[in-house]
C-alpha positions, 0 to 999 in steps of 0.5 A: 737434144736426145741421142736420135739412133733409131726410128720412133718418137722422142719426147723432151722437155723444154723449158719454159720462158716462163719467170714468174714476177711476183708481187712483194708485200707492200705493207711490213711495218719497222718499229725501232724504239725501246721495250720493256722486255726482249732482244737488243739491238736485233730485228724480231718478225711479230704477226701479232700483238699477242707475239709483241707481248711475247717477245718484249713484254706488251705495253710499259707507260715509257715505251712509246713503241709498246702503244705504237705497236699495239695501235698498228694491230688494231688497225689492220697491220698484219706483219712487222719488225721490232727493234728493241733500243736498250737505255742509255747505261742498262746491263745485261745479267750474267751468272758463272755456273762451277762443275763438280770440283767448284771450277769456273765452268762457263758463263751465262750473259743474257743476251739483252740488257734489263731486269726483264730477264729477272724470270729467266734460268739455267738447268743442266742436266746429264741425261744421255751424257757421252762424258764427264764434258758432255751435259744438257743446258735448257734456258727458261723465260717463265714469263713468256714461257720460252725454252731452249734446249741444248742437248748433248753439249760439251766443254770440249772445245775440239768437238762439233758440240762445242757448247759454245759454238753451238748456244753461240751460233747466229742462225741456231743458236740461242735467241735469249744467252750467249755463254762464254769460258774467257778468263775461267778454267780450261780444266773444268768439266761440265756444270754442275746438275741443278738441283738436287740428284739421289742414288740408286732407289730399290723400289722393295725398300720403300714401305707403307706398315707406319707413316713416313714423313720427309723434311724440305730444308730451304736454304733461301729464305731460311725454311722447314717443312715436315710432310708424310711422304708414304702413309701407313696403307698407302699404295707404294708406288711401282716404278721411278716415275710414280715415285717422282708423280707422288713426291712431287705431288706431296712436297709441292702441296706441303709448300703452299704451307700459309706460314711458309710464305711461299705459295705458288712455288712448286717442286720438280721431279723427274728421273734422274739420268740413268733413271734409277733415282730422283732429280728434284728442284723447286721453283719458288718465287723470287727464290729460282736459285733455293736450294731444297735438302732432305732429311729423314723424318720419323722413320728415318728409313724413309729418307734413306730409301729416296737416297736424297739426303746427305750421303746420298744425293748431290745437291746444287741450287734448284736452277741456276738464275742470273739475277740472284739477289741473294748478293753472295755466290750459292753452291755451284754458281757464282758472280750471279749479276742482276741486268740493269735498265739503265737511267734513261730512255735512248737518245738520238745517236741510239735509234740511230744505231752503228751500221758497223754492229747493226744496231739501231736502225741498222739491224733491219740490214738482216731483214730481207724486206719491210716497206714502213719505217715507224720510230715513235720515239723521235718524237716522245714527249717528256714525262708528264709534260705532253707538250715537250719534245724529250728529244731536241728539235737537234736530234730529231732532225738527225735521226729523221736525216738518217731513217729518210735515207735508209727508206731510200736505200731500203726502197721503203716509206718513213711515217713522220710524226709531228712533235709534241710542241706542234699544237695548232695551225700556225705551229704546224705551218711554221714545223713543216715549213722550216723545222722538218730538216727532211724533203723526201719522196719517200715518205709523209708527215702527219698532224695533229697528234692522236688522243687515245685511251691508256690502258695502264692508265685506268684508261685516262687518254693519253696522248700519242704520235700517230705513225702506228695507227697510220700503219695499220690504216696502210696495211688495211688499205692495201689487204682491202683496195691495193697499194695504188688507192690512197689510204685516206677518206671516209673508209680510213678511219683511225680505230681506238682513236678517240680524239685529236690534241687540234681539231681542224676546220675545213679552212685551216685543212686548206692552210696545211693541205697545200704544204703536204703536210697530211691532216687528221679530221673528225667529222660525223658519221664516219668519226676519225679519219685520215684526210690527206694523203700527199708526201713529204714532197707534196706541196702545190708549189713543188708540183712534183711528180711523187707528190701524192703516197699511193703513187709513190708506194705504187713506184716502190711496189714496182721497183721492188717486185722487178729488182727481184723478178729480174734477178735470173737475168743476169750472165744470160746471153744478152740479145733479142732472146733474152729480151723477148723472155724479159718482155714477155714476164714483164709484161704479165706482171703489169697486166695482172696488175691492169686487171685489177685497176692498179693504172688508169686507162681502159686498155693496157696500152693506155696504162703500162708499156714494158719496152726491152730491145735493140733500142734500149740496149745498145751494141756497147751497152752490149760490150759492157754487159748492161742490158737496159730494161724501160718500164713505164705505168701511168699510175692513180691519183686521188681525187683530192678535189670534188667540184660540184656546179650546180645551176638553175635551169628554166622552167617549161614553158608552154 
């Protein structure tokens, strides 16, 4: 209320009672399993298969997850989280960086296990450094071209830009490495700059009265190469930047000499931190830490002018390389240890993970929302034997039990793949009735396994778990028809699928469908389609209200949307004004869904109701701080059986 002090008109803005309830996304998939590269046990958000290739290395023969993600996006998926579970016995790469006095300054350790980080390099420079403990740290993944730069970090632990705090920060720190000073020299200053840093150049010392040459000395492998830096009569560079450009171009060209066997290598040159000299490094195939130095050709003053040779320049490895394969220390790096891929694919306990450490399934605790969970590793086949499971039936059941319990907690839906041994109707019946240890509304099982072309094996057909294809199908149907539409029928085509492990007849399909096992079928014209939409509790014998996939997923969608859309209610005065606001906002949300055809009926009262008043919330509830909201909806159920009655009529009687 404004302060009414003078006669006239007052304007007052009144807060609206509308709190919009927004529907959440319905088809964000989460994939758990092994990939050839990427961060371990950290849920990474991707929006395309190209994102997966950049972050996780794309397809790998021993990665069921990689194929499932490819199939997800090929079938209409748009958004996913990937949790990489490393192989058993794997280890990360690491390297210790020394300062200019050879003191152990900083240990860099790759965040993810495996040899995938063979092309990860670390650089240090002093551009803009405030003191002897300050430096810039650059992490580069050459395979994905990802670069992380941490500018003006320091070895001084009392400063806010302390390198350990900055690089290891969970939110804004590195996504590729961690750093540590534990057990190293506390008196160490900034790690030595990478490459060769020369002294100050006097441009007038660079001459062109004859050919001036320089020799590159490469220490690993040991090679030398002389090249002409300034030819007689050639235009002399007029700035340090021009000197850099000329040196980089000619030295890189020299490396392409076939006798060196370094084709594809390059020399990098930038002005030194004070802008008065050169900083030079090399990028040599398979020898990223190879040190290069320079010596004079003839005449000697060509090298002297660039101030890069011994006595004027300081030389270090071209790049610190955690995966150095030299077998020993080199210049200002030591204890370089190559990562290990391990000895075996993740087992059941690895896929489940540790909730206290946010590993395995529980890495998804860091994710705000996901709706579909896929773990193709559960039913992976043995190498070379597509009809035998790699994990024991006990391990499969343990992982499935943990997965469906987690889905119940997160209001998500689990896609269950038939194991490799389930090859026909008889084995499918046994598996669904006695072999499958989980029985929950938040999941659906699919049979048979699918046959798709394998790009890594000359497009020969390979058998896959169907969860990736089905997750993409869910996403496609959600986008075109809505989550209330069954992801099945002739529009539920399976893109990329070229065969089925077992081709069902109508009668065989009729034996499995009443058990709640969803089947894939192959029909003329339509091709491969999903021909089932029942949950794990969808058997005819149970008569569950959550019999159908779209009904259950619709309920999960409503629960999550209303949960998020009513948080404003908490701590509001618990009386009729609040209840009326709740009814207003939730009715508006449900009405919008009704208009889209999400519920049964021809009028809103047929399709849903929202009740929140003194009948749902008693005085005793109010005293306990409780407000009860009752929301009901009439779900659309799929037309599973179409019956056409045909009869003859008598001909016309005259």
